[in-house]
PQR file of N, CA, C, O and H, with PARSE charges and radii, in Angstrom:
ATOM      1  N   MET A   1      86.011 136.519 134.244 -0.4000 1.5000
ATOM      2  CA  MET A   1      86.705 137.327 133.260 -0.0000 2.0000
ATOM      3  C   MET A   1      87.299 138.566 133.923  0.5500 1.7000
ATOM      4  O   MET A   1      86.708 139.159 134.826 -0.5500 1.4000
ATOM      5  N   THR A   2      88.467 138.930 133.453 -0.4000 1.5000
ATOM      6  CA  THR A   2      89.095 140.134 133.978 -0.0000 2.0000
ATOM      7  C   THR A   2      88.739 141.325 133.102  0.5500 1.7000
ATOM      8  O   THR A   2      88.127 141.170 132.045 -0.5500 1.4000
ATOM      9  H   THR A   2      88.947 138.448 132.720  0.4000 1.0000
ATOM     10  N   GLU A   3      89.125 142.506 133.547 -0.4000 1.5000
ATOM     11  CA  GLU A   3      88.796 143.717 132.796 -0.0000 2.0000
ATOM     12  C   GLU A   3      89.573 143.827 131.489  0.5500 1.7000
ATOM     13  O   GLU A   3      89.113 144.501 130.567 -0.5500 1.4000
ATOM     14  H   GLU A   3      89.622 142.632 134.405  0.4000 1.0000
ATOM     15  N   ASN A   4      90.732 143.187 131.380 -0.4000 1.5000
ATOM     16  CA  ASN A   4      91.533 143.288 130.168 -0.0000 2.0000
ATOM     17  C   ASN A   4      91.231 142.154 129.199  0.5500 1.7000
ATOM     18  O   ASN A   4      92.111 141.361 128.865 -0.5500 1.4000
ATOM     19  H   ASN A   4      91.105 142.639 132.129  0.4000 1.0000
ATOM     20  N   ASN A   5      90.010 142.084 128.760 -0.4000 1.5000
ATOM     21  CA  ASN A   5      89.610 141.139 127.725 -0.0000 2.0000
ATOM     22  C   ASN A   5      89.422 141.926 126.442  0.5500 1.7000
ATOM     23  O   ASN A   5      88.749 142.957 126.420 -0.5500 1.4000
ATOM     24  H   ASN A   5      89.295 142.728 129.032  0.4000 1.0000
ATOM     25  N   TYR A   6      90.022 141.429 125.381 -0.4000 1.5000
ATOM     26  CA  TYR A   6      89.888 142.078 124.079 -0.0000 2.0000
ATOM     27  C   TYR A   6      89.079 141.189 123.162  0.5500 1.7000
ATOM     28  O   TYR A   6      89.316 139.984 123.073 -0.5500 1.4000
ATOM     29  H   TYR A   6      90.568 140.591 125.399  0.4000 1.0000
ATOM     30  N   PHE A   7      88.126 141.790 122.486 -0.4000 1.5000
ATOM     31  CA  PHE A   7      87.240 141.064 121.590 -0.0000 2.0000
ATOM     32  C   PHE A   7      87.377 141.622 120.181  0.5500 1.7000
ATOM     33  O   PHE A   7      87.443 142.835 119.986 -0.5500 1.4000
ATOM     34  H   PHE A   7      87.934 142.769 122.558  0.4000 1.0000
ATOM     35  N   ARG A   8      87.420 140.716 119.192 -0.4000 1.5000
ATOM     36  CA  ARG A   8      87.418 141.116 117.783 -0.0000 2.0000
ATOM     37  C   ARG A   8      85.967 141.096 117.336  0.5500 1.7000
ATOM     38  O   ARG A   8      85.280 140.081 117.451 -0.5500 1.4000
ATOM     39  H   ARG A   8      87.367 139.730 119.351  0.4000 1.0000
ATOM     40  N   VAL A   9      85.515 142.226 116.828 -0.4000 1.5000
ATOM     41  CA  VAL A   9      84.114 142.386 116.450 -0.0000 2.0000
ATOM     42  C   VAL A   9      84.029 142.682 114.955  0.5500 1.7000
ATOM     43  O   VAL A   9      84.688 143.592 114.453 -0.5500 1.4000
ATOM     44  H   VAL A   9      86.073 143.051 116.735  0.4000 1.0000
ATOM     45  N   SER A  10      83.213 141.904 114.253 -0.4000 1.5000
ATOM     46  CA  SER A  10      82.943 142.152 112.837 -0.0000 2.0000
ATOM     47  C   SER A  10      81.576 142.803 112.715  0.5500 1.7000
ATOM     48  O   SER A  10      80.590 142.324 113.275 -0.5500 1.4000
ATOM     49  H   SER A  10      82.677 141.165 114.661  0.4000 1.0000
ATOM     50  N   VAL A  11      81.533 143.907 111.970 -0.4000 1.5000
ATOM     51  CA  VAL A  11      80.290 144.651 111.795 -0.0000 2.0000
ATOM     52  C   VAL A  11      80.037 144.810 110.299  0.5500 1.7000
ATOM     53  O   VAL A  11      80.921 145.240 109.558 -0.5500 1.4000
ATOM     54  H   VAL A  11      82.334 144.296 111.515  0.4000 1.0000
ATOM     55  N   LYS A  12      78.826 144.461 109.857 -0.4000 1.5000
ATOM     56  CA  LYS A  12      78.432 144.665 108.459 -0.0000 2.0000
ATOM     57  C   LYS A  12      77.689 145.985 108.387  0.5500 1.7000
ATOM     58  O   LYS A  12      76.651 146.166 109.024 -0.5500 1.4000
ATOM     59  H   LYS A  12      78.108 144.112 110.459  0.4000 1.0000
ATOM     60  N   VAL A  13      78.238 146.910 107.597 -0.4000 1.5000
ATOM     61  CA  VAL A  13      77.702 148.264 107.511 -0.0000 2.0000
ATOM     62  C   VAL A  13      77.096 148.483 106.124  0.5500 1.7000
ATOM     63  O   VAL A  13      77.709 148.156 105.107 -0.5500 1.4000
ATOM     64  H   VAL A  13      79.082 146.763 107.080  0.4000 1.0000
ATOM     65  N   GLU A  14      75.896 149.035 106.101 -0.4000 1.5000
ATOM     66  CA  GLU A  14      75.219 149.341 104.837 -0.0000 2.0000
ATOM     67  C   GLU A  14      75.558 150.769 104.427  0.5500 1.7000
ATOM     68  O   GLU A  14      75.557 151.680 105.255 -0.5500 1.4000
ATOM     69  H   GLU A  14      75.398 149.301 106.927  0.4000 1.0000
ATOM     70  N   TYR A  15      75.849 150.957 103.133 -0.4000 1.5000
ATOM     71  CA  TYR A  15      76.107 152.295 102.619 -0.0000 2.0000
ATOM     72  C   TYR A  15      75.613 152.384 101.180  0.5500 1.7000
ATOM     73  O   TYR A  15      75.322 151.369 100.546 -0.5500 1.4000
ATOM     74  H   TYR A  15      75.850 150.218 102.460  0.4000 1.0000
ATOM     75  N   GLU A  16      75.526 153.588 100.683 -0.4000 1.5000
ATOM     76  CA  GLU A  16      75.053 153.824  99.319 -0.0000 2.0000
ATOM     77  C   GLU A  16      76.241 154.254  98.468  0.5500 1.7000
ATOM     78  O   GLU A  16      76.982 155.159  98.849 -0.5500 1.4000
ATOM     79  H   GLU A  16      75.763 154.412 101.197  0.4000 1.0000
ATOM     80  N   ASP A  17      76.428 153.607  97.309 -0.4000 1.5000
ATOM     81  CA  ASP A  17      77.541 153.986  96.434 -0.0000 2.0000
ATOM     82  C   ASP A  17      77.183 155.204  95.592  0.5500 1.7000
ATOM     83  O   ASP A  17      76.094 155.761  95.731 -0.5500 1.4000
ATOM     84  H   ASP A  17      75.826 152.871  96.999  0.4000 1.0000
ATOM     85  N   ASP A  18      78.103 155.618  94.713 -0.4000 1.5000
ATOM     86  CA  ASP A  18      77.906 156.820  93.898 -0.0000 2.0000
ATOM     87  C   ASP A  18      76.699 156.735  92.975  0.5500 1.7000
ATOM     88  O   ASP A  18      76.138 157.761  92.591 -0.5500 1.4000
ATOM     89  H   ASP A  18      78.987 155.165  94.599  0.4000 1.0000
ATOM     90  N   LYS A  19      76.299 155.530  92.620 -0.4000 1.5000
ATOM     91  CA  LYS A  19      75.166 155.336  91.710 -0.0000 2.0000
ATOM     92  C   LYS A  19      73.852 155.119  92.455  0.5500 1.7000
ATOM     93  O   LYS A  19      72.824 154.841  91.839 -0.5500 1.4000
ATOM     94  H   LYS A  19      76.755 154.696  92.932  0.4000 1.0000
ATOM     95  N   GLY A  20      73.889 155.246  93.773 -0.4000 1.5000
ATOM     96  CA  GLY A  20      72.677 155.106  94.571 -0.0000 2.0000
ATOM     97  C   GLY A  20      72.334 153.678  94.946  0.5500 1.7000
ATOM     98  O   GLY A  20      71.266 153.420  95.500 -0.5500 1.4000
ATOM     99  H   GLY A  20      74.725 155.472  94.273  0.4000 1.0000
ATOM    100  N   ARG A  21      73.230 152.750  94.651 -0.4000 1.5000
ATOM    101  CA  ARG A  21      72.975 151.346  95.005 -0.0000 2.0000
ATOM    102  C   ARG A  21      73.390 151.079  96.443  0.5500 1.7000
ATOM    103  O   ARG A  21      74.377 151.629  96.931 -0.5500 1.4000
ATOM    104  H   ARG A  21      74.098 152.960  94.201  0.4000 1.0000
ATOM    105  N   VAL A  22      72.627 150.230  97.112 -0.4000 1.5000
ATOM    106  CA  VAL A  22      72.941 149.858  98.489 -0.0000 2.0000
ATOM    107  C   VAL A  22      74.028 148.789  98.456  0.5500 1.7000
ATOM    108  O   VAL A  22      73.900 147.769  97.779 -0.5500 1.4000
ATOM    109  H   VAL A  22      71.825 149.782  96.715  0.4000 1.0000
ATOM    110  N   LYS A  23      75.089 149.045  99.197 -0.4000 1.5000
ATOM    111  CA  LYS A  23      76.216 148.117  99.291 -0.0000 2.0000
ATOM    112  C   LYS A  23      76.496 147.840 100.764  0.5500 1.7000
ATOM    113  O   LYS A  23      75.991 148.525 101.654 -0.5500 1.4000
ATOM    114  H   LYS A  23      75.192 149.874  99.747  0.4000 1.0000
ATOM    115  N   TYR A  24      77.311 146.820 100.995 -0.4000 1.5000
ATOM    116  CA  TYR A  24      77.700 146.470 102.355 -0.0000 2.0000
ATOM    117  C   TYR A  24      79.214 146.370 102.438  0.5500 1.7000
ATOM    118  O   TYR A  24      79.872 145.938 101.492 -0.5500 1.4000
ATOM    119  H   TYR A  24      77.721 146.263 100.272  0.4000 1.0000
ATOM    120  N   LYS A  25      79.754 146.771 103.570 -0.4000 1.5000
ATOM    121  CA  LYS A  25      81.181 146.585 103.816 -0.0000 2.0000
ATOM    122  C   LYS A  25      81.352 146.016 105.217  0.5500 1.7000
ATOM    123  O   LYS A  25      80.533 146.244 106.107 -0.5500 1.4000
ATOM    124  H   LYS A  25      79.219 147.123 104.338  0.4000 1.0000
ATOM    125  N   LYS A  26      82.431 145.275 105.389 -0.4000 1.5000
ATOM    126  CA  LYS A  26      82.723 144.650 106.676 -0.0000 2.0000
ATOM    127  C   LYS A  26      83.788 145.481 107.380  0.5500 1.7000
ATOM    128  O   LYS A  26      84.827 145.792 106.799 -0.5500 1.4000
ATOM    129  H   LYS A  26      83.097 145.090 104.666  0.4000 1.0000
ATOM    130  N   GLU A  27      83.527 145.834 108.624 -0.4000 1.5000
ATOM    131  CA  GLU A  27      84.478 146.580 109.432 -0.0000 2.0000
ATOM    132  C   GLU A  27      84.860 145.728 110.633  0.5500 1.7000
ATOM    133  O   GLU A  27      84.028 145.007 111.184 -0.5500 1.4000
ATOM    134  H   GLU A  27      82.683 145.581 109.096  0.4000 1.0000
ATOM    135  N   GLU A  28      86.121 145.816 111.034 -0.4000 1.5000
ATOM    136  CA  GLU A  28      86.630 145.061 112.178 -0.0000 2.0000
ATOM    137  C   GLU A  28      87.007 146.026 113.295  0.5500 1.7000
ATOM    138  O   GLU A  28      87.597 147.077 113.042 -0.5500 1.4000
ATOM    139  H   GLU A  28      86.797 146.401 110.586  0.4000 1.0000
ATOM    140  N   TYR A  29      86.671 145.672 114.516 -0.4000 1.5000
ATOM    141  CA  TYR A  29      86.998 146.484 115.678 -0.0000 2.0000
ATOM    142  C   TYR A  29      87.622 145.601 116.748  0.5500 1.7000
ATOM    143  O   TYR A  29      87.272 144.428 116.877 -0.5500 1.4000
ATOM    144  H   TYR A  29      86.192 144.819 114.722  0.4000 1.0000
ATOM    145  N   LEU A  30      88.545 146.167 117.511 -0.4000 1.5000
ATOM    146  CA  LEU A  30      89.112 145.516 118.680 -0.0000 2.0000
ATOM    147  C   LEU A  30      88.567 146.261 119.882  0.5500 1.7000
ATOM    148  O   LEU A  30      88.797 147.461 120.034 -0.5500 1.4000
ATOM    149  H   LEU A  30      88.830 147.120 117.406  0.4000 1.0000
ATOM    150  N   VAL A  31      87.846 145.554 120.736 -0.4000 1.5000
ATOM    151  CA  VAL A  31      87.139 146.197 121.838 -0.0000 2.0000
ATOM    152  C   VAL A  31      87.617 145.629 123.165  0.5500 1.7000
ATOM    153  O   VAL A  31      87.643 144.412 123.353 -0.5500 1.4000
ATOM    154  H   VAL A  31      87.658 144.579 120.613  0.4000 1.0000
ATOM    155  N   ASN A  32      87.995 146.507 124.083 -0.4000 1.5000
ATOM    156  CA  ASN A  32      88.352 146.119 125.443 -0.0000 2.0000
ATOM    157  C   ASN A  32      87.063 146.148 126.251  0.5500 1.7000
ATOM    158  O   ASN A  32      86.474 147.211 126.452 -0.5500 1.4000
ATOM    159  H   ASN A  32      87.974 147.495 123.930  0.4000 1.0000
ATOM    160  N   ALA A  33      86.625 144.978 126.713 -0.4000 1.5000
ATOM    161  CA  ALA A  33      85.347 144.905 127.414 -0.0000 2.0000
ATOM    162  C   ALA A  33      85.355 143.759 128.424  0.5500 1.7000
ATOM    163  O   ALA A  33      86.221 142.885 128.389 -0.5500 1.4000
ATOM    164  H   ALA A  33      87.103 144.115 126.549  0.4000 1.0000
ATOM    165  N   ILE A  34      84.385 143.783 129.309 -0.4000 1.5000
ATOM    166  CA  ILE A  34      84.250 142.745 130.331 -0.0000 2.0000
ATOM    167  C   ILE A  34      83.701 141.453 129.726  0.5500 1.7000
ATOM    168  O   ILE A  34      84.136 140.359 130.087 -0.5500 1.4000
ATOM    169  H   ILE A  34      83.681 144.493 129.336  0.4000 1.0000
ATOM    170  N   GLY A  35      82.753 141.583 128.814 -0.4000 1.5000
ATOM    171  CA  GLY A  35      82.140 140.417 128.187 -0.0000 2.0000
ATOM    172  C   GLY A  35      81.389 140.830 126.934  0.5500 1.7000
ATOM    173  O   GLY A  35      81.366 142.010 126.584 -0.5500 1.4000
ATOM    174  H   GLY A  35      82.399 142.471 128.521  0.4000 1.0000
ATOM    175  N   PRO A  36      80.771 139.865 126.251 -0.5600 1.5000
ATOM    176  CA  PRO A  36      80.072 140.149 124.999  0.2800 2.0000
ATOM    177  C   PRO A  36      78.966 141.200 125.108  0.5500 1.7000
ATOM    178  O   PRO A  36      78.776 141.980 124.175 -0.5500 1.4000
ATOM    179  N   THR A  37      78.249 141.237 126.199 -0.4000 1.5000
ATOM    180  CA  THR A  37      77.191 142.231 126.368 -0.0000 2.0000
ATOM    181  C   THR A  37      77.790 143.637 126.437  0.5500 1.7000
ATOM    182  O   THR A  37      77.240 144.581 125.870 -0.5500 1.4000
ATOM    183  H   THR A  37      78.404 140.603 126.957  0.4000 1.0000
ATOM    184  N   ASP A  38      78.908 143.766 127.130 -0.4000 1.5000
ATOM    185  CA  ASP A  38      79.617 145.037 127.214 -0.0000 2.0000
ATOM    186  C   ASP A  38      80.152 145.444 125.836  0.5500 1.7000
ATOM    187  O   ASP A  38      80.120 146.620 125.473 -0.5500 1.4000
ATOM    188  H   ASP A  38      79.355 142.999 127.591  0.4000 1.0000
ATOM    189  N   VAL A  39      80.640 144.470 125.081 -0.4000 1.5000
ATOM    190  CA  VAL A  39      81.112 144.731 123.716 -0.0000 2.0000
ATOM    191  C   VAL A  39      79.982 145.310 122.881  0.5500 1.7000
ATOM    192  O   VAL A  39      80.160 146.326 122.209 -0.5500 1.4000
ATOM    193  H   VAL A  39      80.666 143.515 125.376  0.4000 1.0000
ATOM    194  N   GLU A  40      78.826 144.669 122.922 -0.4000 1.5000
ATOM    195  CA  GLU A  40      77.682 145.122 122.133 -0.0000 2.0000
ATOM    196  C   GLU A  40      77.297 146.555 122.503  0.5500 1.7000
ATOM    197  O   GLU A  40      77.016 147.371 121.625 -0.5500 1.4000
ATOM    198  H   GLU A  40      78.682 143.844 123.468  0.4000 1.0000
ATOM    199  N   THR A  41      77.283 146.854 123.776 -0.4000 1.5000
ATOM    200  CA  THR A  41      76.953 148.205 124.236 -0.0000 2.0000
ATOM    201  C   THR A  41      77.932 149.232 123.669  0.5500 1.7000
ATOM    202  O   THR A  41      77.524 150.303 123.221 -0.5500 1.4000
ATOM    203  H   THR A  41      77.511 146.191 124.489  0.4000 1.0000
ATOM    204  N   LYS A  42      79.229 148.902 123.690 -0.4000 1.5000
ATOM    205  CA  LYS A  42      80.247 149.830 123.187 -0.0000 2.0000
ATOM    206  C   LYS A  42      80.154 150.006 121.675  0.5500 1.7000
ATOM    207  O   LYS A  42      80.345 151.111 121.167 -0.5500 1.4000
ATOM    208  H   LYS A  42      79.561 148.032 124.055  0.4000 1.0000
ATOM    209  N   VAL A  43      79.863 148.931 120.956 -0.4000 1.5000
ATOM    210  CA  VAL A  43      79.746 149.023 119.500 -0.0000 2.0000
ATOM    211  C   VAL A  43      78.519 149.846 119.116  0.5500 1.7000
ATOM    212  O   VAL A  43      78.594 150.674 118.209 -0.5500 1.4000
ATOM    213  H   VAL A  43      79.708 148.033 121.369  0.4000 1.0000
ATOM    214  N   VAL A  44      77.403 149.633 119.786 -0.4000 1.5000
ATOM    215  CA  VAL A  44      76.183 150.402 119.511 -0.0000 2.0000
ATOM    216  C   VAL A  44      76.454 151.891 119.716  0.5500 1.7000
ATOM    217  O   VAL A  44      76.022 152.721 118.915 -0.5500 1.4000
ATOM    218  H   VAL A  44      77.341 148.960 120.523  0.4000 1.0000
ATOM    219  N   LYS A  45      77.163 152.224 120.781 -0.4000 1.5000
ATOM    220  CA  LYS A  45      77.484 153.633 121.046 -0.0000 2.0000
ATOM    221  C   LYS A  45      78.395 154.188 119.951  0.5500 1.7000
ATOM    222  O   LYS A  45      78.200 155.317 119.502 -0.5500 1.4000
ATOM    223  H   LYS A  45      77.514 151.550 121.431  0.4000 1.0000
ATOM    224  N   GLU A  46      79.383 153.411 119.518 -0.4000 1.5000
ATOM    225  CA  GLU A  46      80.320 153.846 118.479 -0.0000 2.0000
ATOM    226  C   GLU A  46      79.620 154.035 117.132  0.5500 1.7000
ATOM    227  O   GLU A  46      79.956 154.958 116.390 -0.5500 1.4000
ATOM    228  H   GLU A  46      79.541 152.493 119.882  0.4000 1.0000
ATOM    229  N   MET A  47      78.657 153.180 116.810 -0.4000 1.5000
ATOM    230  CA  MET A  47      78.003 153.189 115.509 -0.0000 2.0000
ATOM    231  C   MET A  47      76.816 154.144 115.455  0.5500 1.7000
ATOM    232  O   MET A  47      76.182 154.276 114.408 -0.5500 1.4000
ATOM    233  H   MET A  47      78.384 152.430 117.413  0.4000 1.0000
ATOM    234  N   GLU A  48      76.508 154.807 116.558 -0.4000 1.5000
ATOM    235  CA  GLU A  48      75.384 155.735 116.627 -0.0000 2.0000
ATOM    236  C   GLU A  48      75.455 156.759 115.492  0.5500 1.7000
ATOM    237  O   GLU A  48      76.473 157.428 115.315 -0.5500 1.4000
ATOM    238  H   GLU A  48      77.023 154.699 117.408  0.4000 1.0000
ATOM    239  N   GLY A  49      74.374 156.875 114.730 -0.4000 1.5000
ATOM    240  CA  GLY A  49      74.290 157.864 113.674 -0.0000 2.0000
ATOM    241  C   GLY A  49      74.949 157.478 112.362  0.5500 1.7000
ATOM    242  O   GLY A  49      75.027 158.303 111.452 -0.5500 1.4000
ATOM    243  H   GLY A  49      73.547 156.331 114.873  0.4000 1.0000
ATOM    244  N   THR A  50      75.428 156.245 112.240 -0.4000 1.5000
ATOM    245  CA  THR A  50      76.113 155.825 111.015 -0.0000 2.0000
ATOM    246  C   THR A  50      75.192 155.117 110.025  0.5500 1.7000
ATOM    247  O   THR A  50      75.640 154.747 108.940 -0.5500 1.4000
ATOM    248  H   THR A  50      75.365 155.574 112.979  0.4000 1.0000
ATOM    249  N   GLY A  51      73.946 154.921 110.360 -0.4000 1.5000
ATOM    250  CA  GLY A  51      73.037 154.213 109.464 -0.0000 2.0000
ATOM    251  C   GLY A  51      72.851 152.773 109.906  0.5500 1.7000
ATOM    252  O   GLY A  51      73.085 152.426 111.063 -0.5500 1.4000
ATOM    253  H   GLY A  51      73.583 155.221 111.242  0.4000 1.0000
ATOM    254  N   ASP A  52      72.424 151.935 108.960 -0.4000 1.5000
ATOM    255  CA  ASP A  52      72.143 150.533 109.278 -0.0000 2.0000
ATOM    256  C   ASP A  52      73.430 149.729 109.379  0.5500 1.7000
ATOM    257  O   ASP A  52      74.347 149.894 108.574 -0.5500 1.4000
ATOM    258  H   ASP A  52      72.234 152.217 108.019  0.4000 1.0000
ATOM    259  N   TYR A  53      73.485 148.859 110.378 -0.4000 1.5000
ATOM    260  CA  TYR A  53      74.633 147.982 110.573 -0.0000 2.0000
ATOM    261  C   TYR A  53      74.167 146.738 111.314  0.5500 1.7000
ATOM    262  O   TYR A  53      73.073 146.708 111.879 -0.5500 1.4000
ATOM    263  H   TYR A  53      72.740 148.726 111.032  0.4000 1.0000
ATOM    264  N   GLU A  54      75.005 145.721 111.303 -0.4000 1.5000
ATOM    265  CA  GLU A  54      74.693 144.481 112.004 -0.0000 2.0000
ATOM    266  C   GLU A  54      75.987 143.934 112.588  0.5500 1.7000
ATOM    267  O   GLU A  54      76.992 143.827 111.885 -0.5500 1.4000
ATOM    268  H   GLU A  54      75.893 145.745 110.845  0.4000 1.0000
ATOM    269  N   ILE A  55      75.968 143.588 113.862 -0.4000 1.5000
ATOM    270  CA  ILE A  55      77.116 142.935 114.478 -0.0000 2.0000
ATOM    271  C   ILE A  55      77.088 141.482 114.022  0.5500 1.7000
ATOM    272  O   ILE A  55      76.158 140.741 114.340 -0.5500 1.4000
ATOM    273  H   ILE A  55      75.152 143.675 114.433  0.4000 1.0000
ATOM    274  N   VAL A  56      78.116 141.078 113.274 -0.4000 1.5000
ATOM    275  CA  VAL A  56      78.153 139.741 112.686 -0.0000 2.0000
ATOM    276  C   VAL A  56      78.786 138.743 113.647  0.5500 1.7000
ATOM    277  O   VAL A  56      78.301 137.621 113.790 -0.5500 1.4000
ATOM    278  H   VAL A  56      78.872 141.680 113.016  0.4000 1.0000
ATOM    279  N   SER A  57      79.874 139.153 114.309 -0.4000 1.5000
ATOM    280  CA  SER A  57      80.512 138.226 115.250 -0.0000 2.0000
ATOM    281  C   SER A  57      81.262 138.983 116.334  0.5500 1.7000
ATOM    282  O   SER A  57      81.740 140.101 116.139 -0.5500 1.4000
ATOM    283  H   SER A  57      80.267 140.065 114.193  0.4000 1.0000
ATOM    284  N   ILE A  58      81.344 138.323 117.491 -0.4000 1.5000
ATOM    285  CA  ILE A  58      82.129 138.812 118.623 -0.0000 2.0000
ATOM    286  C   ILE A  58      82.965 137.625 119.088  0.5500 1.7000
ATOM    287  O   ILE A  58      82.427 136.608 119.527 -0.5500 1.4000
ATOM    288  H   ILE A  58      80.955 137.415 117.650  0.4000 1.0000
ATOM    289  N   VAL A  59      84.295 137.766 118.987 -0.4000 1.5000
ATOM    290  CA  VAL A  59      85.187 136.672 119.343 -0.0000 2.0000
ATOM    291  C   VAL A  59      86.223 137.180 120.335  0.5500 1.7000
ATOM    292  O   VAL A  59      86.893 138.182 120.085 -0.5500 1.4000
ATOM    293  H   VAL A  59      84.732 138.591 118.630  0.4000 1.0000
ATOM    294  N   GLN A  60      86.352 136.479 121.468 -0.4000 1.5000
ATOM    295  CA  GLN A  60      87.367 136.866 122.439 -0.0000 2.0000
ATOM    296  C   GLN A  60      88.740 136.482 121.894  0.5500 1.7000
ATOM    297  O   GLN A  60      88.940 135.378 121.387 -0.5500 1.4000
ATOM    298  H   GLN A  60      85.807 135.665 121.671  0.4000 1.0000
ATOM    299  N   THR A  61      89.684 137.422 122.010 -0.4000 1.5000
ATOM    300  CA  THR A  61      91.042 137.182 121.510 -0.0000 2.0000
ATOM    301  C   THR A  61      91.950 136.749 122.663  0.5500 1.7000
ATOM    302  O   THR A  61      91.559 136.766 123.830 -0.5500 1.4000
ATOM    303  H   THR A  61      89.522 138.319 122.421  0.4000 1.0000
ATOM    304  N   LYS A  62      93.161 136.363 122.301 -0.4000 1.5000
ATOM    305  CA  LYS A  62      94.171 136.030 123.304 -0.0000 2.0000
ATOM    306  C   LYS A  62      95.102 137.211 123.559  0.5500 1.7000
ATOM    307  O   LYS A  62      96.138 137.054 124.204 -0.5500 1.4000
ATOM    308  H   LYS A  62      93.479 136.349 121.353  0.4000 1.0000
ATOM    309  N   ILE A  63      94.740 138.391 123.059 -0.4000 1.5000
ATOM    310  CA  ILE A  63      95.556 139.594 123.235 -0.0000 2.0000
ATOM    311  C   ILE A  63      95.557 139.975 124.716  0.5500 1.7000
ATOM    312  O   ILE A  63      94.502 140.072 125.342 -0.5500 1.4000
ATOM    313  H   ILE A  63      93.898 138.519 122.535  0.4000 1.0000
ATOM    314  N   LEU A  64      96.741 140.187 125.262 -0.4000 1.5000
ATOM    315  CA  LEU A  64      96.877 140.546 126.675 -0.0000 2.0000
ATOM    316  C   LEU A  64      96.826 142.043 126.896  0.5500 1.7000
ATOM    317  O   LEU A  64      96.279 142.515 127.892 -0.5500 1.4000
ATOM    318  H   LEU A  64      97.599 140.108 124.753  0.4000 1.0000
ATOM    319  N   ALA A  65      97.407 142.802 125.949 -0.4000 1.5000
ATOM    320  CA  ALA A  65      97.450 144.256 126.096 -0.0000 2.0000
ATOM    321  C   ALA A  65      97.708 144.881 124.739  0.5500 1.7000
ATOM    322  O   ALA A  65      98.252 144.251 123.832 -0.5500 1.4000
ATOM    323  H   ALA A  65      97.852 142.419 125.140  0.4000 1.0000
ATOM    324  N   VAL A  66      97.305 146.131 124.627 -0.4000 1.5000
ATOM    325  CA  VAL A  66      97.596 146.929 123.434 -0.0000 2.0000
ATOM    326  C   VAL A  66      98.627 147.971 123.879  0.5500 1.7000
ATOM    327  O   VAL A  66      98.370 148.785 124.765 -0.5500 1.4000
ATOM    328  H   VAL A  66      96.863 146.643 125.365  0.4000 1.0000
ATOM    329  N   LEU A  67      99.781 147.922 123.252 -0.4000 1.5000
ATOM    330  CA  LEU A  67     100.866 148.820 123.630 -0.0000 2.0000
ATOM    331  C   LEU A  67     100.919 150.001 122.687  0.5500 1.7000
ATOM    332  O   LEU A  67     100.852 149.823 121.471 -0.5500 1.4000
ATOM    333  H   LEU A  67      99.990 147.261 122.532  0.4000 1.0000
ATOM    334  N   ASN A  68     101.035 151.184 123.217 -0.4000 1.5000
ATOM    335  CA  ASN A  68     101.112 152.395 122.395 -0.0000 2.0000
ATOM    336  C   ASN A  68     102.542 152.837 122.249  0.5500 1.7000
ATOM    337  O   ASN A  68     102.813 153.842 121.591 -0.5500 1.4000
ATOM    338  H   ASN A  68     101.089 151.328 124.205  0.4000 1.0000
TER
END
């Protein structure tokens, strides 16, 4: 694998609504990483302090580059 691998990551995040009920939402991230283990490390660092979450899937994309 080369350094320019992009992975689509789905994360299930737990949150509390206005009435105090526990709800879940799905968040999607595009991560530039060497492999799935590197992806997990980056997501854990990004989600630090946000509460409970679960990485649902990590899928390598065919994206070659992200242009700004």
